[in-house]
C-alpha positions, -999 to 999 in steps of 0.1 A, spaced: -632 -709 -508 -653 -686 -529 -635 -657 -546 -642 -620 -538 -658 -617 -572 -683 -644 -564 -697 -626 -534 -704 -591 -547 -735 -575 -532 -749 -540 -530 -745 -514 -502 -762 -481 -499 -732 -457 -505 -705 -477 -521 -723 -494 -551 -712 -530 -558 -689 -541 -530 -681 -570 -508 -702 -586 -480 -700 -560 -452 -689 -583 -423 -660 -589 -401 -650 -625 -408 -620 -643 -394 -613 -678 -408 -576 -679 -399 -555 -660 -374 -540 -627 -387 -518 -633 -406 -531 -664 -423 -508 -688 -442 -513 -671 -476 -507 -637 -461 -476 -649 -443 -463 -662 -476 -466 -628 -491 -450 -612 -461 -421 -636 -465 -417 -626 -501 -419 -589 -492 -391 -594 -467 -369 -609 -495 -379 -585 -523 -389 -551 -508 -366 -526 -491 -368 -530 -454 -377 -493 -450 -411 -499 -466 -432 -511 -436 -468 -522 -432 -495 -518 -406 -518 -548 -411 -500 -582 -418 -524 -592 -445 -523 -600 -483 -552 -579 -496 -571 -592 -526 -603 -571 -525 -618 -541 -507 -650 -522 -508 -676 -506 -486 -660 -508 -452 -640 -540 -455 -607 -553 -468 -605 -590 -477 -573 -610 -476 -560 -640 -495 -570 -663 -466 -606 -653 -468 -605 -630 -438 -627 -599 -440 -613 -570 -419 -632 -538 -410 -614 -509 -425 -611 -479 -402 -582 -464 -421 -592 -459 -458 -556 -464 -469 -548 -432 -448 -578 -412 -459 -575 -421 -496 -605 -444 -503 -629 -419 -488 -658 -428 -511 -650 -465 -507 -626 -488 -526 -634 -495 -563 -664 -471 -563 -684 -480 -595 -683 -445 -609 -645 -445 -605 -642 -479 -620 -663 -470 -650 -644 -438 -656 -610 -455 -654 -620 -484 -677 -632 -460 -703 -601 -438 -701 -576 -467 -701 -591 -480 -734 -587 -446 -750 -551 -437 -740 -530 -440 -709 -505 -411 -713 -495 -383 -736 -479 -360 -710 -501 -330 -705 -472 -307 -712 -468 -323 -746 -504 -330 -757 -531 -316 -734 -564 -334 -728 -598 -326 -714 -598 -344 -681 -569 -325 -666 -587 -292 -674 -619 -306 -660 -603 -315 -627 -587 -281 -625 -620 -264 -632 -637 -285 -605 -610 -277 -579 -612 -240 -587 -649 -242 -581 -651 -263 -549 -621 -251 -529 -627 -223 -504 -631 -187 -516 -649 -170 -545 -618 -153 -559 -604 -162 -593 -583 -195 -590 -561 -217 -610 -548 -252 -604 -518 -274 -613 -518 -312 -610 -491 -335 -597 -486 -371 -585 -485 -371 -547 -492 -349 -517 -455 -343 -511 -451 -331 -547 -480 -308 -543 -465 -293 -512 -431 -288 -529 -448 -270 -558 -469 -248 -534 -437 -237 -518 -421 -231 -552 -450 -210 -563 -451 -189 -531 -414 -182 -533 -417 -172 -569 -447 -149 -562 -432 -132 -532 -396 -131 -542 -388 -143 -506 -374 -176 -494 -383 -185 -458 -411 -209 -450 -427 -215 -416 -442 -248 -407 -456 -259 -373 -448 -282 -345 -463 -317 -350 -468 -310 -387 -464 -336 -414 -460 -326 -451 -442 -355 -468 -411 -376 -473 -392 -357 -500 -362 -336 -491 -381 -303 -488 -411 -318 -472 -390 -337 -447 -377 -303 -437 -412 -291 -432 -422 -323 -413 -417 -321 -375 -413 -357 -364 -379 -373 -368 -387 -410 -365 -395 -426 -389 -397 -398 -414 -365 -378 -411 -339 -396 -390 -307 -402 -410 -319 -387 -442 -305 -352 -440 -292 -326 -446 -325 -310 -454 -336 -280 -474 -327 -246 -459 -348 -216 -450 -374 -237 -432 -386 -226 -397 -410 -240 -372 -436 -222 -350 -456 -235 -321 -490 -250 -329 -522 -246 -310 -526 -279 -291 -555 -273 -267 -552 -306 -248 -516 -299 -240 -510 -261 -241 -542 -250 -224 -542 -218 -245 -572 -203 -264 -568 -197 -301 -559 -160 -298 -531 -165 -272 -517 -195 -292 -517 -174 -324 -500 -145 -306 -473 -169 -294 -467 -183 -329 -467 -149 -346 -443 -135 -321 -419 -163 -328 -423 -158 -365 -417 -121 -363 -386 -124 -341 -369 -154 -355 -378 -151 -392 -393 -117 -400 -422 -110 -424 -398 -94 -449 -381 -127 -454 -411 -150 -453 -426 -164 -485 -452 -187 -469 -468 -202 -438 -479 -238 -444 -502 -256 -420 -527 -285 -419 -560 -271 -406 -563 -303 -386 -530 -321 -383 -528 -356 -397 -497 -377 -388 -490 -353 -359 -520 -366 -340 -552 -351 -355 -546 -320 -334 -575 -295 -338 -563 -259 -332 -583 -238 -308 -610 -215 -323 -594 -183 -336 -559 -197 -341 -561 -202 -378 -581 -170 -386 -555 -150 -367 -527 -166 -387 -545 -158 -420 -550 -122 -410 -514 -118 -401 -503 -133 -434 -526 -110 -454 -513 -80 -435 -477 -89 -442 -476 -102 -477 -471 -138 -468 -488 -166 -487 -510 -188 -465 -509 -225 -476 -534 -249 -463 -522 -285 -465 -555 -303 -470 -540 -335 -483 -555 -356 -454 -584 -333 -445 -597 -326 -479 -628 -339 -498 -656 -343 -473 -634 -360 -447 -641 -335 -419 -678 -330 -425 -671 -301 -449 -656 -303 -483 -624 -289 -469 -613 -284 -433 -606 -247 -440 -643 -243 -441 -646 -257 -405 -626 -228 -393 -639 -201 -416 -606 -194 -434 -598 -190 -471 -562 -200 -479 -541 -184 -507 -530 -218 -518 -544 -252 -509 -527 -286 -515 -548 -317 -521 -542 -354 -528 -553 -386 -510 -591 -387 -515 -591 -367 -547 -592 -397 -571 -607 -426 -554 -574 -444 -549 -555 -434 -579 -523 -412 -576 -531 -375 -581 -525 -343 -563 -530 -306 -569 -522 -271 -559 -551 -247 -562 -550 -210 -554 -554 -174 -562 -549 -169 -599 -523 -142 -595 -502 -164 -573 -506 -195 -594 -496 -175 -625 -463 -163 -609 -443 -191 -623 -427 -188 -658 -439 -211 -685 -424 -246 -680 -417 -239 -643 -445 -263 -631 -452 -298 -643 -438 -333 -644 -440 -363 -667 -469 -380 -650 -486 -350 -634 -523 -351 -641 -521 -385 -657 -553 -390 -678 -564 -422 -659 -560 -405 -625 -578 -374 -638 -607 -395 -651 -610 -411 -616 -609 -377 -600 -637 -363 -622 -658 -393 -611 -648 -390 -574 -655 -353 -572 -690 -360 -587 -696 -385 -559 -683 -360 -532 -706 -333 -545 -737 -352 -554 -739 -385 -534 -742 -371 -498 -706 -376 -488 -704 -344 -466 -735 -354 -447 -723 -390 -444 -690 -378 -429 -710 -358 -403 -730 -389 -394 -699 -410 -390 -683 -383 -369 -713 -382 -345 -710 -420 -340 -673 -419 -335 -674 -390 -310 -703 -406 -290 -686 -440 -288 -651 -427 -281 -664 -401 -257 -680 -429 -237 -647 -447 -236 -631 -415 -224 -656 -412 -196 -651 -448 -185 -613 -450 -189 -589 -422 -178 -563 -436 -201 -582 -420 -230 -570 -385 -224 -586 -367 -253 -611 -373 -281 -610 -348 -310 -616 -342 -346 -643 -334 -371 -664 -355 -393 -649 -389 -402 -615 -378 -390 -615 -385 -352 -588 -395 -329 -583 -408 -293 -551 -398 -274 -539 -423 -249 -520 -412 -217 -508 -423 -183 -538 -412 -162 -515 -404 -132 -492 -380 -151 -509 -372 -184 -478 -383 -202 -483 -400 -236 -487 -437 -235 -473 -450 -268 -470 -486 -255 -507 -488 -247 -516 -473 -281 -495 -498 -300 -510 -527 -280 -546 -516 -286 -539 -512 -324 -521 -545 -326 -549 -563 -308 -576 -547 -329 -559 -557 -361 -555 -593 -348 -593 -593 -343 -600 -581 -378 -602 -543 -374 -576 -521 -393 -568 -490 -372 -539 -466 -376 -517 -449 -350 -502 -414 -353 -490 -385 -332 -456 -370 -324 -455 -392 -293 -470 -423 -309 -499 -422 -286 -529 -415 -308 -553 -439 -327 -569 -422 -356 -602 -432 -371 -606 -426 -409 -633 -450 -420 -645 -449 -456 -677 -429 -459 -692 -460 -475 -690 -480 -443 -723 -490 -427 -733 -479 -392 -734 -515 -380 -699 -523 -393 -686 -490 -377 -701 -499 -344 -687 -534 -345 -652 -521 -353 -654 -497 -323 -666 -526 -301 -634 -545 -310 -612 -514 -303 -630 -510 -269 -624 -546 -261 -588 -543 -270 -584 -513 -247 -601 -532 -218 -578 -562 -223 -547 -540 -220 
């Protein structure tokens, strides 16, 4: 069997990468992958699950290659992380150069250029032309925690409103913000206090236009929390784990206007939607809103762990010196990767490519919806599209069908991810480096899996 390194070729958007093909030489999992899964069961905590039962040894373009020589089509991007493709050559070069210089000093001890460069880039490319500042962290959950800290410090208030179906992380505070109990919250409480939940605009299920949905949410906030007590409203412009729910037009602008009028910080959680994923650099731009604070992570650094809070300078500066930071926050290797990744997002046609992928996904999934009433809804923007599966007789969520389609797709060499409060959504998050042919083949496999179930 040839190694991954022996079969490197060129693809148009990803630079040097692997042969762009779906290839099954064993069943999934193959024997070498099964060996790793057995070791995982013995060595890794049972709470750390996995979606695809494979032992990954290489990835790039639109594929993940396992230890048995199988090449799987990647329609998940490590949950929207490898947006520019795995091991993008610009990221690889930047990381190699940085790791040879130094791996860590702690920015709070001895600052370095790349942290500042990332902050400058984020201040420039995030929505709004107001003065901004940024702070860097390790993960999306950590960014959310710090955004809440900053908003509370700035306003002098404590309450925070999140939304139905929202997902913001797995730490104690972010579990409180997250709506879904299993698997994220169940048994892990008690959770942080002063967290409240408002109804989201969910057009497929609530039937409300954006204005009416916003009126309902604002009424609940005013009556059950009160603007005088409210530090921040936090929302994903398009929800991620909650089911790729796209709010009705007008919902988000109405919330922003209410926050502005009432001295409440509006936080856009763009951890999954950010960096070209939705066909705009940030999903806030899809809806014409400018958040006060924006949290980013996932796609920011081409696969390395980095996160950020970016926002209005006067809000970001509310914290006292030493109030923000962390030992590894803004690690120099991750920052070098982010500088390279942001260059790719801005200059290598990623926004346009996301729109092209979105058009393919919506056309193909829309055809499935027309042919099969079990596909209740197709929604999303750019390369962030989902299909919601239902019982056609009742419209109730069909989690069993969703799980079966995902499992069958993975068995045939296509990695897909499920999501949704009801577990009945398959989300499509292909790397923007995927070829059209490979994307179509992956969708063919998903369609066949649906037809077989």
